[in-house]
Structures are given as C-alpha cells and as structure tokens.
C-alpha positions as CSV (number, residue, x, y, z in Angstrom):
1,M,3.1,-16.3,-49.7
2,S,4.5,-15.9,-53.1
3,T,5.2,-12.9,-55.4
4,L,6.9,-12.3,-58.7
5,G,8.0,-9.0,-57.3
6,S,10.0,-8.2,-54.2
7,G,9.4,-9.2,-50.6
8,A,6.7,-11.8,-50.3
9,V,5.9,-10.7,-46.7
10,L,7.1,-7.2,-46.5
11,N,8.3,-4.6,-49.1
12,A,9.6,-1.6,-47.2
13,G,10.3,0.9,-50.0
14,E,9.4,4.3,-51.5
15,T,9.6,6.1,-48.1
16,A,11.8,5.4,-45.1
17,S,10.0,3.0,-42.8
18,V,10.7,1.4,-39.4
19,V,9.3,-2.1,-38.8
20,D,9.8,-4.0,-35.5
21,I,8.7,-7.7,-35.5
22,Y,8.7,-9.9,-32.4
23,G,8.2,-13.6,-32.0
24,S,7.0,-14.3,-35.6
25,T,7.6,-17.2,-37.9
26,F,8.2,-16.7,-41.7
27,M,8.0,-20.1,-43.5
28,N,7.5,-21.2,-47.1
29,N,7.6,-17.8,-48.8
30,S,9.0,-17.1,-52.2
31,A,9.7,-14.0,-54.4
32,Y,11.9,-12.9,-57.2
33,Q,14.0,-10.7,-54.8
34,G,13.9,-11.0,-51.0
35,A,11.9,-14.1,-50.2
36,V,10.6,-12.6,-47.0
37,F,11.7,-8.9,-46.9
38,N,12.7,-6.3,-49.4
39,I,14.1,-3.2,-47.7
40,E,14.8,0.1,-49.5
41,S,14.9,3.9,-49.1
42,S,16.6,4.0,-45.7
43,S,14.0,1.7,-44.2
44,V,15.0,-0.6,-41.3
45,V,13.4,-4.0,-40.4
46,S,14.1,-5.5,-37.0
47,C,13.3,-9.1,-36.1
48,T,13.6,-10.4,-32.5
49,N,13.0,-14.0,-31.5
50,C,11.7,-14.9,-34.9
51,V,12.0,-18.0,-37.1
52,I,12.9,-17.6,-40.8
53,Q,12.8,-21.0,-42.5
54,N,12.2,-22.7,-45.9
55,N,12.0,-19.5,-47.9
56,Y,13.2,-19.1,-51.5
57,A,14.2,-16.2,-53.7
58,I,15.8,-16.1,-57.1
59,T,18.1,-13.1,-56.7
60,S,18.7,-12.4,-53.0
61,G,17.8,-15.0,-50.5
62,I,15.6,-14.0,-47.6
63,V,16.4,-10.2,-47.7
64,G,16.8,-7.9,-50.6
65,I,18.4,-4.5,-49.6
66,A,18.8,-1.3,-51.7
67,N,19.1,2.4,-51.3
68,S,20.5,2.5,-47.8
69,G,17.9,0.1,-46.3
70,Y,19.1,-2.4,-43.6
71,F,18.0,-5.1,-41.2
72,K,18.6,-6.1,-37.6
73,F,18.1,-9.7,-36.6
74,Y,18.4,-10.6,-32.9
75,K,17.9,-14.1,-31.4
76,T,16.4,-15.1,-34.7
77,T,16.6,-18.6,-36.2
78,I,17.5,-18.7,-39.9
79,A,17.5,-22.2,-41.4
80,S,16.9,-24.0,-44.7
81,N,16.4,-20.9,-46.8
82,F,17.4,-20.9,-50.5
83,G,18.4,-18.4,-53.1
84,T,19.6,-19.0,-56.6
85,N,22.3,-16.3,-56.4
86,Y,22.6,-15.5,-52.6
87,L,21.6,-17.4,-49.5
88,I,20.7,-14.7,-46.9
89,S,21.0,-11.3,-48.5
90,V,22.2,-9.1,-51.3
91,L,23.1,-5.5,-50.9
92,F,22.6,-2.9,-53.6
93,D,23.8,0.6,-52.8
94,S,23.4,0.5,-49.0
95,V,25.7,2.4,-46.7
96,N,24.1,1.3,-43.5
97,L,25.4,-1.7,-41.5
98,S,23.0,-4.6,-41.1
99,T,23.1,-6.7,-38.0
100,L,22.8,-10.5,-37.5
101,N,23.3,-11.3,-33.8
102,N,22.3,-14.6,-32.3
C-alpha cells in the first residue's frame, strides 16, 4: 500500500484508539509519515508475532507518533525498513513510553 499522507496501513488519530494485531505481515508499504502505522491522540497499537519488512517513509520510518500515541511490539521481526530521516520511529509530543521487546 502507498499513501502521500500518514500510515499506509493504519492511521490511528483524531480519537484515542486501541489496536491489537497478531501474526500479521506488513511488507512493501510506503507513506510520507509512518510507512506502516501513524499513531496519534493517545492511541496505542500493539503487534505480537508480526513481520514488518521492506517498508519506506520519508519522515519517520515504520511508525509516526504524535500527541501521546504509542506502540508496543512483542516478538515482532523488524527488518529492511527505510526512512529518509528516521529508521524505525519519530516521536512528536508523546509522553507515553513505547515498547519494542523481542
């Protein structure tokens, strides 16, 4: 998938959202910000046993985060992703702690 906006696969914004994803693969996505996910407004995205590979974003790698959004990745493979400015994530105004635990 590809978008000129944010989060080619998921844009969690506007209202606080909780998204739990299990055993999914995200490959060959691209976006201006957050190649796979854009997380805002106190939203949380959790990925367990996922593969995130070969994605590209101009400003923030695979995850763009703003306004207290955050992510939790458990037992998730992250490989061969590209960002012009940041590889995995960029945080804008987030007070919540994101987790990357493999």
